[in-house]
C-alpha positions in Angstrom: 27.6 -3.7 72.0 24.0 -2.8 72.8 23.1 0.7 73.8 22.1 -0.6 77.3 25.5 -2.3 77.8 27.2 0.8 76.5 25.3 3.0 78.9 26.2 0.8 81.8 29.8 0.9 80.9 29.7 4.6 80.5 28.1 5.0 83.9 30.7 2.7 85.5 33.6 4.6 83.9 32.1 8.0 84.7 34.8 9.9 86.5 34.1 12.2 89.4 36.3 14.9 87.9 37.0 16.6 84.5 39.6 14.7 82.6 41.7 16.4 79.9 44.4 14.4 78.2 47.0 16.9 77.0 49.1 14.4 74.9 47.5 12.1 72.4 49.5 11.2 69.3 47.7 10.8 65.9 49.7 9.3 63.1 49.1 10.2 59.4 50.0 7.6 56.8 51.2 8.4 53.3 47.8 7.6 52.0 46.4 10.4 54.2 49.0 13.0 53.2 49.6 12.4 49.5 46.1 13.4 48.3 46.4 16.6 50.2 49.6 17.7 48.4 50.0 19.4 45.0 51.6 17.4 42.2 55.1 18.7 42.7 55.2 18.1 46.5 53.5 14.7 46.1 56.2 13.6 43.7 58.9 14.8 46.1 57.3 12.9 49.0 56.9 9.7 47.0 60.5 9.9 45.7 62.5 11.1 48.8 60.3 10.7 51.8 61.3 12.8 54.9 64.6 14.3 55.9 64.3 13.0 59.5 63.0 9.4 60.1 60.5 8.8 62.7 61.6 7.6 66.2 60.9 3.8 65.4 63.4 4.0 62.6 66.2 5.7 64.7 68.7 3.8 66.7 68.4 2.9 69.5 65.2 1.4 68.4 62.5 0.6 70.9 60.5 -2.6 70.7 57.2 -2.6 68.7 58.0 0.8 67.4 57.4 2.3 70.9 53.7 1.6 70.8 51.2 -0.4 72.9 50.8 -3.9 71.4 47.0 -3.5 71.4 47.1 -0.1 69.6 47.8 -1.4 66.1 44.6 -1.3 64.0 44.2 -3.9 61.3 46.0 -2.7 58.2 47.0 0.5 59.9 49.3 2.2 62.4 48.9 3.2 66.0 47.2 6.6 66.2 45.8 6.4 62.7 42.4 4.9 63.6 40.0 7.3 65.4 37.6 4.5 66.3 40.4 2.7 68.2 41.4 5.9 70.0 37.8 6.4 71.0 37.6 2.8 72.2 40.9 2.6 74.1 41.1 6.1 75.5 38.2 8.6 75.1 35.3 6.2 75.8 37.2 3.8 78.1 38.2 6.5 80.5 35.4 9.0 79.9 37.8 11.7 78.8 36.2 15.1 78.4 38.8 16.7 76.2 41.9 15.4 74.4 44.7 17.4 72.8 46.3 16.0 69.7 50.0 16.3 69.2 51.0 15.1 65.7 54.7 14.5 66.1 55.2 14.2 62.3 55.5 17.9 62.1 58.7 17.6 64.1 60.4 16.0 61.2 58.4 17.5 58.3 58.9 21.0 59.7 62.7 20.8 58.9 62.4 20.0 55.2 63.1 22.5 52.4 60.9 25.6 52.9 58.1 25.0 50.5 58.0 21.3 51.0 57.9 21.7 54.8 55.1 24.2 54.5 53.1 21.9 52.2 53.6 18.8 54.5 52.5 20.7 57.6 49.5 22.2 55.9 48.5 18.8 54.6 48.9 17.3 58.1 46.8 20.1 59.7 44.1 19.6 57.0 44.0 15.8 57.8 43.7 16.5 61.5 40.7 18.8 60.8 38.9 16.5 58.4 39.6 13.1 60.0 39.8 14.0 63.7 38.4 17.3 64.7 35.3 17.3 62.5 34.0 13.9 63.6 35.1 14.0 67.3 34.1 17.1 69.3 36.0 16.0 72.3 39.3 16.7 70.5 41.5 19.7 70.1 44.8 19.8 68.3 48.2 21.4 67.9 49.2 23.4 64.8 52.0 21.6 63.1 54.4 24.2 61.6 57.5 24.3 59.4 59.6 25.4 62.4 62.8 25.9 60.5 61.1 28.4 58.3 59.6 30.7 60.9 58.0 33.1 58.5 56.0 30.3 56.9 55.3 28.8 60.3 53.8 32.2 61.4 51.7 32.2 58.2 50.3 28.7 59.1 49.5 29.8 62.6 47.6 32.7 61.3 45.8 30.5 58.8 44.6 28.2 61.5 44.0 30.8 64.2 40.3 31.3 63.3 39.6 27.6 64.2 39.2 27.4 68.0 39.8 23.6 67.9 43.5 24.3 67.4 44.5 24.9 71.0 48.3 25.4 70.7 51.3 25.7 68.4 53.6 22.7 68.3 57.3 23.0 68.7 60.0 20.4 69.2 62.9 20.4 71.7 65.4 19.7 69.0 66.0 22.2 66.2 68.8 23.6 64.1 69.4 26.1 66.9 68.2 26.5 70.5 64.7 27.9 70.4 65.4 31.0 72.3 67.2 32.4 69.3 65.7 35.4 67.5 65.3 33.4 64.3 62.4 31.6 65.9 60.7 34.7 67.3 58.2 35.1 64.4 56.6 31.8 65.6 56.1 33.2 69.1 54.8 36.5 67.7 52.2 34.7 65.7 51.3 32.5 68.6 50.8 35.5 70.9 48.8 37.3 68.2 46.5 34.2 68.0 46.3 33.9 71.8 47.8 30.4 71.7 50.4 28.7 73.9 53.4 27.0 72.4 53.7 23.3 73.2 57.3 22.0 73.2 57.4 18.2 72.8 60.5 16.1 73.0 62.1 15.1 69.7 62.8 16.8 66.5 65.9 17.3 64.3 68.5 17.0 67.0 67.2 14.7 69.8 70.4 14.1 71.7 72.1 17.4 72.4 75.3 16.6 74.3 78.5 14.7 73.8 77.2 12.1 71.3 74.6 9.6 70.3 73.3 7.2 73.0 74.0 3.5 72.9 70.8 2.4 74.7 67.2 3.4 74.6 67.3 3.8 78.4 69.7 6.7 77.9 67.5 8.4 75.4 64.3 7.9 77.4 65.7 9.6 80.6 67.4 12.3 78.6 64.2 14.1 77.8 64.3 16.3 80.9 67.7 17.6 79.8 66.4 18.7 76.4 63.6 20.5 78.2 66.0 22.2 80.5 68.0 23.4 77.6 64.9 24.8 75.9 63.7 26.6 79.0 67.2 28.1 79.7 67.6 29.3 76.1 64.2 30.9 76.0 64.8 32.8 79.3 68.3 33.8 78.7 67.7 35.0 75.1 65.0 37.3 76.3 61.9 35.6 74.7 59.7 36.6 77.6 60.9 40.2 77.7 59.8 40.5 74.0 56.6 38.4 74.5 55.4 38.9 78.1 52.1 37.0 77.6 53.6 33.9 75.8 52.9 30.6 77.6 55.0 27.4 76.9 54.1 23.9 77.7 56.8 21.3 78.3 55.3 18.0 77.0 56.8 14.6 77.8 59.9 15.7 79.6 59.2 15.0 83.3 58.9 17.6 86.0 61.0 16.9 89.1 64.2 18.5 87.6 62.5 21.9 87.4 63.2 22.8 91.0 67.0 22.2 90.8 67.0 24.1 87.5 65.4 27.1 89.2 67.9 27.0 92.0 70.9 26.8 89.6 69.6 29.6 87.3 68.8 31.9 90.2 72.1 31.5 91.9 74.1 32.0 88.6 71.9 35.0 87.7 72.7 36.6 91.0 76.4 36.5 90.1 76.1 37.1 86.4 73.4 39.7 86.0 75.6 41.9 83.8 75.7 39.1 81.3 72.0 39.2 80.8 70.9 42.8 81.7 67.6 42.2 79.9 66.5 39.7 82.6 64.8 42.0 85.2 63.9 39.3 87.7 65.2 35.9 88.8 64.9 33.2 86.1 62.7 31.1 88.4 60.0 33.8 88.2 60.0 33.5 84.4 59.6 29.8 84.7 56.6 30.1 87.1 55.0 32.7 85.0 55.4 31.3 81.5 55.9 27.5 81.7 53.5 24.5 82.1 54.3 20.8 82.5 52.6 17.5 81.6 52.6 14.4 83.7 53.8 11.8 81.4 56.5 10.5 82.1 56.3 11.9 85.6 59.1 10.7 88.0 57.9 7.9 90.2 60.3 7.6 93.3 60.0 4.5 95.5 58.7 6.8 98.2 55.8 8.9 96.8 56.4 11.5 99.4 59.6 12.4 97.6 57.6 13.4 94.5 55.4 15.5 96.7 58.4 17.3 98.1 59.8 17.9 94.6 56.5 19.4 93.5 56.4 21.6 96.6 59.9 23.0 95.7 58.7 23.8 92.2 55.6 25.5 93.4 53.7 25.1 90.1 50.9 22.6 90.9 48.5 24.9 89.1 50.5 24.5 85.9 50.7 20.7 85.7 48.4 18.9 83.3 47.6 15.2 82.9 49.0 13.4 79.8 48.5 9.8 78.8 51.0 9.7 75.9 48.6 7.4 74.0 49.4 5.2 72.1 53.0 4.8 73.3 54.2 1.9 75.3 54.5 3.9 78.5 50.9 5.1 78.3 49.5 6.4 81.6 46.0 5.4 82.3 43.7 8.2 83.4 42.3 5.8 86.0 45.7 4.9 87.6 47.6 8.2 87.1 45.9 10.1 89.9 47.3 7.7 92.5 50.8 9.0 91.7 49.7 12.6 92.6 49.1 14.2 96.0 45.4 14.0 96.7 45.1 17.8 97.1 46.1 18.4 93.5 44.5 15.6 91.6 41.5 17.5 90.4 43.7 20.4 89.2 46.1 18.1 87.3 43.6 15.8 85.8 41.6 18.5 84.2 41.1 21.9 85.8 44.5 23.3 84.9 44.1 22.4 81.3 40.6 23.8 81.1 42.0 27.1 82.4 44.8 27.2 79.9 42.9 26.1 76.9 39.5 27.7 77.8 37.7 24.4 77.9 34.5 23.8 79.8 34.7 21.7 83.0 32.3 18.9 83.8 29.4 19.8 86.0 29.6 17.9 89.3 26.8 15.4 89.5 24.5 15.4 92.5 25.3 12.6 94.9 
């Protein structure tokens, strides 16, 4: 493509508002990780792989591994080729800032302590060298060995000096609910570093409830339930009493369920306050002060006015951030997604809210 054609395409695609994509999934391949491991951990990775298989390998399996058909680079894997991410997302939609969420840390973070630590360190090194260094529009999440919170805290402190790491990555499925005190060293380190925690669906236990689902449809719509469990656990266990500045982002779990959750928690709290004497205010206030949401997969009722009503009940439009979920099959285009949102909040959701949370610069409005 000539520079003239590229300039014309850029001008055509130039958005009127700042665009921040808060959920982009890079994928490291063994060839990326193995050279970044010491001999002992490299041998273990080659012999035994990972304790938790990736989502494409878990039943119920989703077609094409859950990725866009056009996102497979030649000889590679979706999310492994920065040039394709630039072409299909950053350049195509004139994205100002993108936040990487490397989901492999969900599974690697539950390995044996030293092995988990080595894998997460290698993953973060790969992110720096192959993504953040060559592409200034990108920020990333710190992948941590989440079931070894002391080592996770050490990795957070190791990366805290690099402002390109914008948050700490947590999953919604762990060996215990994430409000438990065993995980508090992670939150202490995040607060110390001035970083929010991003909880993304998935992890060791992806289907908390009565059993394993029979269909992908069940799994896909269950994400909001795992987010509800995480929020409820963190509030009831007193996480925000201990860490009053901690901010938590709920990534890829929907939004509309948050209003009914607030109602239910507040009503039960009014009757059961003696059970949780450390909660000094209604649970809904903790949600509004400490939690954020991303749009993908936002609920899409047949009547868009119903979504607007749900968002009004939640009252957190200043804490919702756009997410494309690239390169997954249900990718939301930054060009089409704003049409789902009430006009009054589109600029906030598409970029301004994320810029405020992450301290990112907003686009200067061009003279018209």
